[in-house]
All heavy atoms as TSV, in Angstrom:
chain	resi	resn	atom	element	x	y	z
A	1	MET	N	N	0.846	-1.186	0.000
A	1	MET	CA	C	0.000	0.000	0.000
A	1	MET	C	C	0.889	1.246	0.000
A	1	MET	O	O	1.895	1.299	0.692
A	1	MET	CB	C	-0.902	-0.030	1.233
A	1	MET	CG	C	-1.962	1.008	1.217
A	1	MET	SD	S	-3.276	0.474	0.150
A	1	MET	CE	C	-4.512	1.622	0.522
A	2	LEU	N	N	0.486	2.227	-0.743
A	2	LEU	CA	C	1.232	3.477	-0.816
A	2	LEU	C	C	0.958	4.325	0.422
A	2	LEU	O	O	-0.141	4.329	0.958
A	2	LEU	CB	C	0.842	4.242	-2.068
A	2	LEU	CG	C	1.155	3.558	-3.393
A	2	LEU	CD1	C	0.532	4.333	-4.532
A	2	LEU	CD2	C	2.644	3.438	-3.592
A	3	LYS	N	N	1.961	5.067	0.837
A	3	LYS	CA	C	1.824	5.944	1.991
A	3	LYS	C	C	1.076	7.212	1.591
A	3	LYS	O	O	1.348	7.800	0.548
A	3	LYS	CB	C	3.219	6.296	2.498
A	3	LYS	CG	C	3.237	6.946	3.833
A	3	LYS	CD	C	4.662	7.090	4.315
A	3	LYS	CE	C	4.675	7.607	5.724
A	3	LYS	NZ	N	6.032	7.747	6.220
A	4	LYS	N	N	0.119	7.628	2.418
A	4	LYS	CA	C	-0.636	8.846	2.140
A	4	LYS	C	C	0.275	10.055	2.216
A	4	LYS	O	O	1.035	10.203	3.168
A	4	LYS	CB	C	-1.756	9.033	3.163
A	4	LYS	CG	C	-2.952	8.173	2.953
A	4	LYS	CD	C	-4.025	8.571	3.941
A	4	LYS	CE	C	-5.284	7.800	3.720
A	4	LYS	NZ	N	-6.351	8.215	4.643
A	5	ASN	N	N	0.218	10.896	1.188
A	5	ASN	CA	C	0.971	12.149	1.232
A	5	ASN	C	C	0.199	13.292	0.572
A	5	ASN	O	O	0.756	14.326	0.267
A	5	ASN	CB	C	2.362	11.979	0.606
A	5	ASN	CG	C	2.326	11.588	-0.852
A	5	ASN	OD1	O	1.266	11.493	-1.454
A	5	ASN	ND2	N	3.480	11.341	-1.415
A	6	VAL	N	N	-1.093	13.093	0.341
A	6	VAL	CA	C	-1.944	14.115	-0.284
A	6	VAL	C	C	-3.078	14.441	0.682
A	6	VAL	O	O	-3.865	13.565	1.059
A	6	VAL	CB	C	-2.511	13.616	-1.633
A	6	VAL	CG1	C	-3.419	14.647	-2.244
A	6	VAL	CG2	C	-1.385	13.266	-2.589
A	7	GLY	N	N	-3.162	15.693	1.096
A	7	GLY	CA	C	-4.189	16.129	2.031
A	7	GLY	C	C	-5.554	16.298	1.373
A	7	GLY	O	O	-5.701	16.195	0.151
A	8	ASN	N	N	-6.559	16.559	2.195
A	8	ASN	CA	C	-7.940	16.636	1.709
A	8	ASN	C	C	-8.170	17.755	0.696
A	8	ASN	O	O	-8.830	17.534	-0.319
A	8	ASN	CB	C	-8.900	16.789	2.888
A	8	ASN	CG	C	-8.995	15.517	3.697
A	8	ASN	OD1	O	-8.767	14.423	3.188
A	8	ASN	ND2	N	-9.324	15.646	4.964
A	9	ILE	N	N	-7.664	18.940	0.962
A	9	ILE	CA	C	-7.861	20.049	0.025
A	9	ILE	C	C	-7.158	19.746	-1.291
A	9	ILE	O	O	-7.711	19.961	-2.375
A	9	ILE	CB	C	-7.365	21.377	0.627
A	9	ILE	CG1	C	-8.241	21.748	1.834
A	9	ILE	CG2	C	-7.374	22.497	-0.399
A	9	ILE	CD1	C	-7.747	22.933	2.625
A	10	ASP	N	N	-5.957	19.211	-1.208
A	10	ASP	CA	C	-5.186	18.812	-2.385
A	10	ASP	C	C	-5.949	17.748	-3.183
A	10	ASP	O	O	-6.029	17.800	-4.409
A	10	ASP	CB	C	-3.830	18.276	-1.935
A	10	ASP	CG	C	-2.789	18.235	-3.029
A	10	ASP	OD1	O	-3.121	18.566	-4.177
A	10	ASP	OD2	O	-1.641	17.862	-2.730
A	11	ARG	N	N	-6.533	16.783	-2.489
A	11	ARG	CA	C	-7.309	15.719	-3.150
A	11	ARG	C	C	-8.521	16.287	-3.883
A	11	ARG	O	O	-8.816	15.893	-5.008
A	11	ARG	CB	C	-7.780	14.692	-2.127
A	11	ARG	CG	C	-6.687	13.785	-1.627
A	11	ARG	CD	C	-7.203	12.790	-0.613
A	11	ARG	NE	N	-8.218	11.963	-1.250
A	11	ARG	CZ	C	-9.174	11.345	-0.588
A	11	ARG	NH1	N	-9.283	11.464	0.708
A	11	ARG	NH2	N	-10.046	10.596	-1.234
A	12	ILE	N	N	-9.229	17.215	-3.240
A	12	ILE	CA	C	-10.420	17.799	-3.853
A	12	ILE	C	C	-10.051	18.576	-5.112
A	12	ILE	O	O	-10.710	18.444	-6.149
A	12	ILE	CB	C	-11.157	18.704	-2.836
A	12	ILE	CG1	C	-11.754	17.847	-1.723
A	12	ILE	CG2	C	-12.232	19.539	-3.520
A	12	ILE	CD1	C	-12.242	18.637	-0.524
A	13	ILE	N	N	-8.986	19.372	-5.030
A	13	ILE	CA	C	-8.546	20.145	-6.195
A	13	ILE	C	C	-8.155	19.214	-7.338
A	13	ILE	O	O	-8.548	19.416	-8.485
A	13	ILE	CB	C	-7.387	21.089	-5.821
A	13	ILE	CG1	C	-7.890	22.185	-4.872
A	13	ILE	CG2	C	-6.745	21.691	-7.063
A	13	ILE	CD1	C	-6.796	23.008	-4.242
A	14	ARG	N	N	-7.381	18.171	-7.026
A	14	ARG	CA	C	-6.965	17.219	-8.061
A	14	ARG	C	C	-8.162	16.505	-8.685
A	14	ARG	O	O	-8.209	16.282	-9.884
A	14	ARG	CB	C	-5.994	16.196	-7.485
A	14	ARG	CG	C	-4.630	16.762	-7.182
A	14	ARG	CD	C	-3.795	15.716	-6.459
A	14	ARG	NE	N	-2.553	16.253	-5.957
A	14	ARG	CZ	C	-1.385	16.128	-6.571
A	14	ARG	NH1	N	-1.298	15.469	-7.697
A	14	ARG	NH2	N	-0.307	16.653	-6.043
A	15	PHE	N	N	-9.145	16.141	-7.851
A	15	PHE	CA	C	-10.330	15.454	-8.355
A	15	PHE	C	C	-11.120	16.348	-9.302
A	15	PHE	O	O	-11.510	15.919	-10.391
A	15	PHE	CB	C	-11.225	14.996	-7.191
A	15	PHE	CG	C	-12.397	14.191	-7.637
A	15	PHE	CD1	C	-12.281	12.827	-7.808
A	15	PHE	CD2	C	-13.621	14.789	-7.892
A	15	PHE	CE1	C	-13.355	12.067	-8.239
A	15	PHE	CE2	C	-14.706	14.039	-8.319
A	15	PHE	CZ	C	-14.575	12.675	-8.496
A	16	VAL	N	N	-11.337	17.593	-8.896
A	16	VAL	CA	C	-12.125	18.526	-9.719
A	16	VAL	C	C	-11.412	18.806	-11.044
A	16	VAL	O	O	-12.037	18.761	-12.114
A	16	VAL	CB	C	-12.396	19.837	-8.936
A	16	VAL	CG1	C	-12.968	20.907	-9.839
A	16	VAL	CG2	C	-13.328	19.558	-7.767
A	17	VAL	N	N	-10.106	19.062	-10.986
A	17	VAL	CA	C	-9.348	19.347	-12.213
A	17	VAL	C	C	-9.333	18.125	-13.129
A	17	VAL	O	O	-9.580	18.223	-14.331
A	17	VAL	CB	C	-7.911	19.808	-11.873
A	17	VAL	CG1	C	-7.038	19.842	-13.108
A	17	VAL	CG2	C	-7.944	21.165	-11.196
A	18	GLY	N	N	-9.055	16.955	-12.566
A	18	GLY	CA	C	-9.010	15.736	-13.361
A	18	GLY	C	C	-10.357	15.422	-14.002
A	18	GLY	O	O	-10.436	15.107	-15.189
A	19	ALA	N	N	-11.420	15.512	-13.215
A	19	ALA	CA	C	-12.761	15.241	-13.743
A	19	ALA	C	C	-13.144	16.254	-14.818
A	19	ALA	O	O	-13.723	15.886	-15.847
A	19	ALA	CB	C	-13.782	15.257	-12.610
A	20	ALA	N	N	-12.801	17.529	-14.611
A	20	ALA	CA	C	-13.126	18.563	-15.595
A	20	ALA	C	C	-12.412	18.300	-16.921
A	20	ALA	O	O	-13.003	18.459	-17.997
A	20	ALA	CB	C	-12.752	19.941	-15.058
A	21	LEU	N	N	-11.147	17.898	-16.870
A	21	LEU	CA	C	-10.413	17.611	-18.099
A	21	LEU	C	C	-11.003	16.412	-18.843
A	21	LEU	O	O	-11.142	16.446	-20.078
A	21	LEU	CB	C	-8.932	17.360	-17.782
A	21	LEU	CG	C	-8.132	18.581	-17.356
A	21	LEU	CD1	C	-6.760	18.166	-16.852
A	21	LEU	CD2	C	-8.001	19.569	-18.501
A	22	ILE	N	N	-11.355	15.381	-18.113
A	22	ILE	CA	C	-11.926	14.187	-18.755
A	22	ILE	C	C	-13.306	14.497	-19.339
A	22	ILE	O	O	-13.617	14.091	-20.458
A	22	ILE	CB	C	-11.986	13.020	-17.757
A	22	ILE	CG1	C	-10.554	12.582	-17.418
A	22	ILE	CG2	C	-12.779	11.856	-18.329
A	22	ILE	CD1	C	-10.462	11.614	-16.272
A	23	ILE	N	N	-14.118	15.230	-18.602
A	23	ILE	CA	C	-15.440	15.616	-19.114
A	23	ILE	C	C	-15.284	16.488	-20.349
A	23	ILE	O	O	-16.014	16.307	-21.335
A	23	ILE	CB	C	-16.257	16.319	-18.010
A	23	ILE	CG1	C	-16.658	15.306	-16.932
A	23	ILE	CG2	C	-17.483	17.009	-18.588
A	23	ILE	CD1	C	-17.232	15.924	-15.679
A	24	ALA	N	N	-14.340	17.434	-20.323
A	24	ALA	CA	C	-14.109	18.298	-21.481
A	24	ALA	C	C	-13.720	17.474	-22.701
A	24	ALA	O	O	-14.139	17.780	-23.823
A	24	ALA	CB	C	-13.027	19.320	-21.167
A	25	TYR	N	N	-12.939	16.425	-22.496
A	25	TYR	CA	C	-12.536	15.574	-23.620
A	25	TYR	C	C	-13.749	14.942	-24.299
A	25	TYR	O	O	-13.823	14.883	-25.525
A	25	TYR	CB	C	-11.583	14.474	-23.139
A	25	TYR	CG	C	-11.229	13.490	-24.219
A	25	TYR	CD1	C	-10.297	13.813	-25.194
A	25	TYR	CD2	C	-11.831	12.239	-24.286
A	25	TYR	CE1	C	-9.975	12.927	-26.206
A	25	TYR	CE2	C	-11.512	11.344	-25.279
A	25	TYR	CZ	C	-10.584	11.690	-26.238
A	25	TYR	OH	O	-10.264	10.810	-27.247
A	26	PHE	N	N	-14.699	14.472	-23.504
A	26	PHE	CA	C	-15.859	13.798	-24.073
A	26	PHE	C	C	-16.940	14.757	-24.564
A	26	PHE	O	O	-17.753	14.389	-25.410
A	26	PHE	CB	C	-16.452	12.812	-23.053
A	26	PHE	CG	C	-15.583	11.611	-22.846
A	26	PHE	CD1	C	-14.857	11.454	-21.686
A	26	PHE	CD2	C	-15.476	10.633	-23.825
A	26	PHE	CE1	C	-14.046	10.355	-21.492
A	26	PHE	CE2	C	-14.669	9.531	-23.652
A	26	PHE	CZ	C	-13.957	9.377	-22.488
A	27	VAL	N	N	-16.959	15.987	-24.078
A	27	VAL	CA	C	-18.011	16.942	-24.440
A	27	VAL	C	C	-17.622	17.789	-25.657
A	27	VAL	O	O	-18.456	18.065	-26.509
A	27	VAL	CB	C	-18.355	17.841	-23.228
A	27	VAL	CG1	C	-19.285	18.961	-23.628
A	27	VAL	CG2	C	-18.963	17.003	-22.126
A	28	MET	N	N	-16.368	18.186	-25.734
A	28	MET	CA	C	-15.929	19.066	-26.826
A	28	MET	C	C	-15.895	18.314	-28.157
A	28	MET	O	O	-15.605	17.124	-28.198
A	28	MET	CB	C	-14.549	19.640	-26.508
A	28	MET	CG	C	-14.543	20.592	-25.340
A	28	MET	SD	S	-12.902	21.127	-24.830
A	28	MET	CE	C	-12.236	21.795	-26.314
A	29	ASP	N	N	-16.164	19.040	-29.245
A	29	ASP	CA	C	-16.184	18.418	-30.564
A	29	ASP	C	C	-14.793	17.986	-31.026
A	29	ASP	O	O	-14.566	16.827	-31.291
A	29	ASP	CB	C	-16.787	19.373	-31.600
A	29	ASP	CG	C	-18.296	19.447	-31.485
A	29	ASP	OD1	O	-18.899	18.482	-30.970
A	29	ASP	OD2	O	-18.865	20.463	-31.904
A	30	ASN	N	N	-13.892	18.888	-31.166
A	30	ASN	CA	C	-12.528	18.560	-31.613
A	30	ASN	C	C	-11.568	18.588	-30.435
A	30	ASN	O	O	-10.576	19.299	-30.434
A	30	ASN	CB	C	-12.072	19.551	-32.694
A	30	ASN	CG	C	-12.850	19.355	-33.972
A	30	ASN	OD1	O	-13.121	18.230	-34.354
A	30	ASN	ND2	N	-13.206	20.451	-34.615
A	31	ALA	N	N	-11.859	17.759	-29.438
A	31	ALA	CA	C	-11.056	17.765	-28.217
A	31	ALA	C	C	-9.689	17.144	-28.455
A	31	ALA	O	O	-9.542	16.164	-29.174
A	31	ALA	CB	C	-11.787	17.001	-27.122
A	32	SER	N	N	-8.716	17.727	-27.838
A	32	SER	CA	C	-7.350	17.220	-27.912
A	32	SER	C	C	-7.210	15.987	-27.010
A	32	SER	O	O	-7.744	15.960	-25.901
A	32	SER	CB	C	-6.383	18.302	-27.443
A	32	SER	OG	O	-5.095	17.765	-27.282
A	33	PRO	N	N	-6.481	14.997	-27.466
A	33	PRO	CA	C	-6.236	13.825	-26.616
A	33	PRO	C	C	-5.455	14.188	-25.344
A	33	PRO	O	O	-5.450	13.430	-24.387
A	33	PRO	CB	C	-5.407	12.892	-27.490
A	33	PRO	CG	C	-5.528	13.399	-28.876
A	33	PRO	CD	C	-5.951	14.822	-28.810
A	34	TRP	N	N	-4.822	15.347	-25.340
A	34	TRP	CA	C	-4.089	15.794	-24.156
A	34	TRP	C	C	-5.016	16.007	-22.968
A	34	TRP	O	O	-4.560	16.011	-21.816
A	34	TRP	CB	C	-3.320	17.082	-24.462
A	34	TRP	CG	C	-2.067	16.807	-25.222
A	34	TRP	CD1	C	-1.871	16.976	-26.554
A	34	TRP	CD2	C	-0.852	16.285	-24.696
A	34	TRP	NE1	N	-0.599	16.595	-26.891
A	34	TRP	CE2	C	0.054	16.164	-25.768
A	34	TRP	CE3	C	-0.431	15.903	-23.432
A	34	TRP	CZ2	C	1.341	15.679	-25.601
A	34	TRP	CZ3	C	0.848	15.429	-23.274
A	34	TRP	CH2	C	1.721	15.319	-24.351
A	35	LEU	N	N	-6.296	16.180	-23.204
A	35	LEU	CA	C	-7.239	16.350	-22.094
A	35	LEU	C	C	-7.349	15.076	-21.249
A	35	LEU	O	O	-7.745	15.136	-20.090
A	35	LEU	CB	C	-8.616	16.755	-22.621
A	35	LEU	CG	C	-8.714	18.159	-23.210
A	35	LEU	CD1	C	-10.073	18.376	-23.845
A	35	LEU	CD2	C	-8.443	19.208	-22.149
A	36	LEU	N	N	-6.961	13.949	-21.817
A	36	LEU	CA	C	-6.999	12.698	-21.060
A	36	LEU	C	C	-5.934	12.647	-19.972
A	36	LEU	O	O	-5.926	11.731	-19.149
A	36	LEU	CB	C	-6.856	11.497	-22.008
A	36	LEU	CG	C	-8.048	11.267	-22.927
A	36	LEU	CD1	C	-7.759	10.123	-23.883
A	36	LEU	CD2	C	-9.304	10.986	-22.124
A	37	ILE	N	N	-5.057	13.634	-19.947
A	37	ILE	CA	C	-4.065	13.742	-18.875
A	37	ILE	C	C	-4.773	13.902	-17.530
A	37	ILE	O	O	-4.177	13.674	-16.470
A	37	ILE	CB	C	-3.080	14.907	-19.145
A	37	ILE	CG1	C	-1.799	14.765	-18.331
A	37	ILE	CG2	C	-3.706	16.246	-18.873
A	37	ILE	CD1	C	-0.782	13.898	-18.941
A	38	GLY	N	N	-6.048	14.251	-17.570
A	38	GLY	CA	C	-6.852	14.376	-16.352
A	38	GLY	C	C	-6.973	13.080	-15.577
A	38	GLY	O	O	-7.336	13.089	-14.396
A	39	ILE	N	N	-6.649	11.967	-16.212
A	39	ILE	CA	C	-6.689	10.678	-15.518
A	39	ILE	C	C	-5.670	10.665	-14.377
A	39	ILE	O	O	-5.915	10.077	-13.324
A	39	ILE	CB	C	-6.412	9.528	-16.515
A	39	ILE	CG1	C	-7.566	9.414	-17.500
A	39	ILE	CG2	C	-6.173	8.213	-15.793
A	39	ILE	CD1	C	-7.306	8.491	-18.661
A	40	ILE	N	N	-4.552	11.333	-14.565
A	40	ILE	CA	C	-3.480	11.315	-13.551
A	40	ILE	C	C	-3.907	12.008	-12.255
A	40	ILE	O	O	-3.851	11.389	-11.187
A	40	ILE	CB	C	-2.178	11.897	-14.123
A	40	ILE	CG1	C	-1.665	10.982	-15.238
A	40	ILE	CG2	C	-1.129	12.081	-13.028
A	40	ILE	CD1	C	-0.527	11.545	-16.036
A	41	PRO	N	N	-4.346	13.279	-12.281
A	41	PRO	CA	C	-4.763	13.876	-11.011
A	41	PRO	C	C	-5.984	13.189	-10.402
A	41	PRO	O	O	-6.108	13.106	-9.179
A	41	PRO	CB	C	-5.064	15.337	-11.355
A	41	PRO	CG	C	-5.198	15.394	-12.823
A	41	PRO	CD	C	-4.405	14.250	-13.375
A	42	LEU	N	N	-6.848	12.648	-11.246
A	42	LEU	CA	C	-8.015	11.928	-10.741
A	42	LEU	C	C	-7.581	10.671	-9.987
A	42	LEU	O	O	-8.051	10.404	-8.880
A	42	LEU	CB	C	-8.946	11.568	-11.901
A	42	LEU	CG	C	-10.305	11.000	-11.543
A	42	LEU	CD1	C	-11.114	12.024	-10.758
A	42	LEU	CD2	C	-11.051	10.607	-12.800
A	43	ALA	N	N	-6.658	9.913	-10.547
A	43	ALA	CA	C	-6.161	8.700	-9.893
A	43	ALA	C	C	-5.417	9.030	-8.603
A	43	ALA	O	O	-5.581	8.344	-7.588
A	43	ALA	CB	C	-5.260	7.928	-10.847
A	44	ILE	N	N	-4.617	10.084	-8.637
A	44	ILE	CA	C	-3.869	10.482	-7.437
A	44	ILE	C	C	-4.832	10.880	-6.324
A	44	ILE	O	O	-4.632	10.528	-5.162
A	44	ILE	CB	C	-2.875	11.615	-7.756
A	44	ILE	CG1	C	-1.743	11.063	-8.626
A	44	ILE	CG2	C	-2.333	12.245	-6.489
A	44	ILE	CD1	C	-0.820	12.123	-9.184
A	45	SER	N	N	-5.905	11.579	-6.680
A	45	SER	CA	C	-6.862	11.991	-5.652
A	45	SER	C	C	-7.563	10.787	-5.044
A	45	SER	O	O	-7.858	10.767	-3.854
A	45	SER	CB	C	-7.888	12.970	-6.218
A	45	SER	OG	O	-8.809	12.313	-7.056
A	46	LEU	N	N	-7.813	9.767	-5.836
A	46	LEU	CA	C	-8.483	8.575	-5.321
A	46	LEU	C	C	-7.546	7.710	-4.474
A	46	LEU	O	O	-7.992	7.040	-3.546
A	46	LEU	CB	C	-9.070	7.761	-6.474
A	46	LEU	CG	C	-10.177	8.455	-7.272
A	46	LEU	CD1	C	-10.589	7.616	-8.466
A	46	LEU	CD2	C	-11.370	8.748	-6.380
A	47	MET	N	N	-6.245	7.710	-4.792
A	47	MET	CA	C	-5.274	6.905	-4.043
A	47	MET	C	C	-4.707	7.643	-2.827
A	47	MET	O	O	-4.107	7.020	-1.962
A	47	MET	CB	C	-4.106	6.508	-4.944
A	47	MET	CG	C	-4.484	5.569	-6.051
A	47	MET	SD	S	-3.075	5.002	-7.012
A	47	MET	CE	C	-2.164	6.479	-7.347
A	48	SER	N	N	-4.838	8.952	-2.776
A	48	SER	CA	C	-4.273	9.800	-1.709
A	48	SER	C	C	-2.761	9.715	-1.624
A	48	SER	O	O	-2.171	9.940	-0.574
A	48	SER	CB	C	-4.866	9.429	-0.347
A	48	SER	OG	O	-6.237	9.618	-0.332
A	49	SER	N	N	-2.126	9.345	-2.720
A	49	SER	CA	C	-0.675	9.238	-2.737
A	49	SER	C	C	-0.150	9.720	-4.082
A	49	SER	O	O	-0.593	9.263	-5.131
A	49	SER	CB	C	-0.264	7.790	-2.508
A	49	SER	OG	O	1.131	7.665	-2.513
A	50	CYS	N	N	0.828	10.636	-4.030
A	50	CYS	CA	C	1.412	11.198	-5.242
A	50	CYS	C	C	2.879	10.767	-5.350
A	50	CYS	O	O	3.683	11.101	-4.471
A	50	CYS	CB	C	1.315	12.720	-5.200
A	50	CYS	SG	S	2.051	13.527	-6.624
A	51	PRO	N	N	3.236	10.036	-6.404
A	51	PRO	CA	C	4.629	9.605	-6.569
A	51	PRO	C	C	5.604	10.786	-6.657
A	51	PRO	O	O	6.720	10.696	-6.138
A	51	PRO	CB	C	4.615	8.817	-7.874
A	51	PRO	CG	C	3.199	8.406	-8.073
A	51	PRO	CD	C	2.373	9.471	-7.436
A	52	ALA	N	N	5.209	11.875	-7.274
A	52	ALA	CA	C	6.083	13.047	-7.370
A	52	ALA	C	C	6.330	13.643	-5.986
A	52	ALA	O	O	7.448	14.075	-5.686
A	52	ALA	CB	C	5.480	14.093	-8.300
A	53	TYR	N	N	5.302	13.684	-5.139
A	53	TYR	CA	C	5.476	14.172	-3.775
A	53	TYR	C	C	6.467	13.291	-3.026
A	53	TYR	O	O	7.271	13.774	-2.245
A	53	TYR	CB	C	4.140	14.188	-3.035
A	53	TYR	CG	C	3.285	15.411	-3.250
A	53	TYR	CD1	C	3.556	16.315	-4.259
A	53	TYR	CD2	C	2.197	15.655	-2.437
A	53	TYR	CE1	C	2.763	17.426	-4.448
A	53	TYR	CE2	C	1.396	16.765	-2.608
A	53	TYR	CZ	C	1.682	17.656	-3.621
A	53	TYR	OH	O	0.896	18.757	-3.795
A	54	THR	N	N	6.389	11.981	-3.235
A	54	THR	CA	C	7.311	11.059	-2.583
A	54	THR	C	C	8.745	11.346	-3.001
A	54	THR	O	O	9.645	11.407	-2.162
A	54	THR	CB	C	6.942	9.603	-2.916
A	54	THR	OG1	O	5.589	9.364	-2.513
A	54	THR	CG2	C	7.848	8.627	-2.207
A	55	LEU	N	N	8.969	11.544	-4.298
A	55	LEU	CA	C	10.316	11.820	-4.797
A	55	LEU	C	C	10.862	13.140	-4.266
A	55	LEU	O	O	12.059	13.259	-3.982
A	55	LEU	CB	C	10.330	11.848	-6.326
A	55	LEU	CG	C	10.139	10.509	-7.027
A	55	LEU	CD1	C	10.009	10.722	-8.526
A	55	LEU	CD2	C	11.307	9.586	-6.724
A	56	LEU	N	N	9.987	14.129	-4.138
A	56	LEU	CA	C	10.413	15.452	-3.694
A	56	LEU	C	C	10.367	15.622	-2.178
A	56	LEU	O	O	10.776	16.658	-1.654
A	56	LEU	CB	C	9.540	16.528	-4.349
A	56	LEU	CG	C	9.629	16.597	-5.878
A	56	LEU	CD1	C	8.580	17.551	-6.424
A	56	LEU	CD2	C	11.021	17.012	-6.308
A	57	GLY	N	N	9.848	14.619	-1.474
A	57	GLY	CA	C	9.764	14.700	-0.019
A	57	GLY	C	C	8.671	15.622	0.474
A	57	GLY	O	O	8.740	16.121	1.590
A	58	LEU	N	N	7.655	15.859	-0.326
A	58	LEU	CA	C	6.545	16.739	0.049
A	58	LEU	C	C	5.413	15.930	0.677
A	58	LEU	O	O	5.262	14.735	0.412
A	58	LEU	CB	C	6.020	17.487	-1.174
A	58	LEU	CG	C	7.008	18.403	-1.869
A	58	LEU	CD1	C	6.393	18.959	-3.139
A	58	LEU	CD2	C	7.430	19.527	-0.954
A	59	ASN	N	N	4.607	16.592	1.492
A	59	ASN	CA	C	3.473	15.934	2.122
A	59	ASN	C	C	2.462	16.995	2.522
A	59	ASN	O	O	2.784	17.902	3.287
A	59	ASN	CB	C	3.949	15.157	3.351
A	59	ASN	CG	C	2.928	14.170	3.833
A	59	ASN	OD1	O	1.730	14.390	3.703
A	59	ASN	ND2	N	3.398	13.084	4.392
A	60	THR	N	N	1.236	16.895	2.017
A	60	THR	CA	C	0.181	17.842	2.383
A	60	THR	C	C	-0.861	17.182	3.278
A	60	THR	O	O	-1.873	17.780	3.589
A	60	THR	CB	C	-0.519	18.407	1.121
A	60	THR	OG1	O	-1.104	17.340	0.387
A	60	THR	CG2	C	0.462	19.174	0.248
A	61	CYS	N	N	-0.586	15.965	3.688
A	61	CYS	CA	C	-1.502	15.210	4.530
A	61	CYS	C	C	-1.315	15.622	5.988
A	61	CYS	O	O	-0.185	15.718	6.464
A	61	CYS	CB	C	-1.208	13.723	4.351
A	61	CYS	SG	S	-2.448	12.649	5.023
A	62	PRO	N	N	-2.414	15.838	6.723
A	62	PRO	CA	C	-2.288	16.178	8.144
A	62	PRO	C	C	-1.586	15.057	8.919
A	62	PRO	O	O	-1.658	13.894	8.539
A	62	PRO	CB	C	-3.731	16.329	8.619
A	62	PRO	CG	C	-4.537	16.509	7.391
A	62	PRO	CD	C	-3.795	15.832	6.282
A	63	LEU	N	N	-0.947	15.394	10.012
A	63	LEU	CA	C	-0.185	14.416	10.785
A	63	LEU	C	C	-1.024	13.231	11.241
A	63	LEU	O	O	-0.567	12.099	11.215
A	63	LEU	CB	C	0.459	15.086	12.000
A	63	LEU	CG	C	1.610	16.034	11.720
A	63	LEU	CD1	C	2.073	16.701	12.998
A	63	LEU	CD2	C	2.757	15.293	11.077
A	64	LYS	N	N	-2.267	13.438	11.648
A	64	LYS	CA	C	-3.087	12.345	12.158
A	64	LYS	C	C	-3.450	11.335	11.069
A	64	LYS	O	O	-3.662	10.180	11.345
A	64	LYS	CB	C	-4.356	12.879	12.825
A	64	LYS	CG	C	-5.297	13.578	11.870
A	64	LYS	CD	C	-6.547	14.056	12.591
A	64	LYS	CE	C	-7.467	14.728	11.584
A	64	LYS	NZ	N	-8.732	15.064	12.143
A	65	ASP	N	N	-3.509	11.758	9.784
A	65	ASP	CA	C	-3.863	10.867	8.690
A	65	ASP	C	C	-2.677	10.092	8.148
A	65	ASP	O	O	-2.841	9.097	7.461
A	65	ASP	CB	C	-4.509	11.653	7.546
A	65	ASP	CG	C	-5.877	12.186	7.903
A	65	ASP	OD1	O	-6.475	11.673	8.862
A	65	ASP	OD2	O	-6.334	13.113	7.222
A	66	ARG	N	N	-1.472	10.511	8.419
A	66	ARG	CA	C	-0.284	9.869	7.852
A	66	ARG	C	C	-0.119	8.448	8.366
A	66	ARG	O	O	0.396	7.588	7.661
A	66	ARG	CB	C	0.964	10.674	8.184
A	66	ARG	CG	C	0.994	11.985	7.464
A	66	ARG	CD	C	2.226	12.763	7.798
A	66	ARG	NE	N	2.095	14.117	7.285
A	66	ARG	CZ	C	3.007	15.045	7.429
A	66	ARG	NH1	N	4.118	14.789	8.072
A	66	ARG	NH2	N	2.809	16.237	6.924
A	67	SER	N	N	-0.550	8.164	9.565
A	67	SER	CA	C	-0.358	6.839	10.140
A	67	SER	C	C	-1.419	5.842	9.682
A	67	SER	O	O	-1.291	4.661	9.899
A	67	SER	CB	C	-0.369	6.926	11.658
A	67	SER	OG	O	-1.612	7.427	12.094
A	68	GLU	N	N	-2.468	6.296	9.006
A	68	GLU	CA	C	-3.553	5.424	8.571
A	68	GLU	C	C	-3.242	4.666	7.291
A	68	GLU	O	O	-4.034	3.855	6.852
A	68	GLU	CB	C	-4.833	6.239	8.357
A	68	GLU	CG	C	-5.386	6.834	9.629
A	68	GLU	CD	C	-6.610	7.673	9.366
A	68	GLU	OE1	O	-7.097	7.681	8.224
A	68	GLU	OE2	O	-7.070	8.329	10.313
A	69	SER	N	N	-2.113	4.892	6.658
A	69	SER	CA	C	-1.829	4.270	5.375
A	69	SER	C	C	-1.493	2.826	5.478
A	69	SER	O	O	-1.190	2.154	6.303
A	69	SER	CB	C	-0.691	4.996	4.673
A	69	SER	OG	O	0.446	5.053	5.480
């Protein structure tokens, strides 16, 4: 299991941005395939763990939630 390193506000922002990009891909007529990049922030928000944060040593998760992973 991956260690939690994404806090709640960070998760919500990633979810909204990811979902908006994916919805835009399916709604727009000549949508760019680059909009599917929204899968990445959406997946990170659902897993509560960001590989880039791990590499950079960042953590936006509150202290009490870090031990639940």
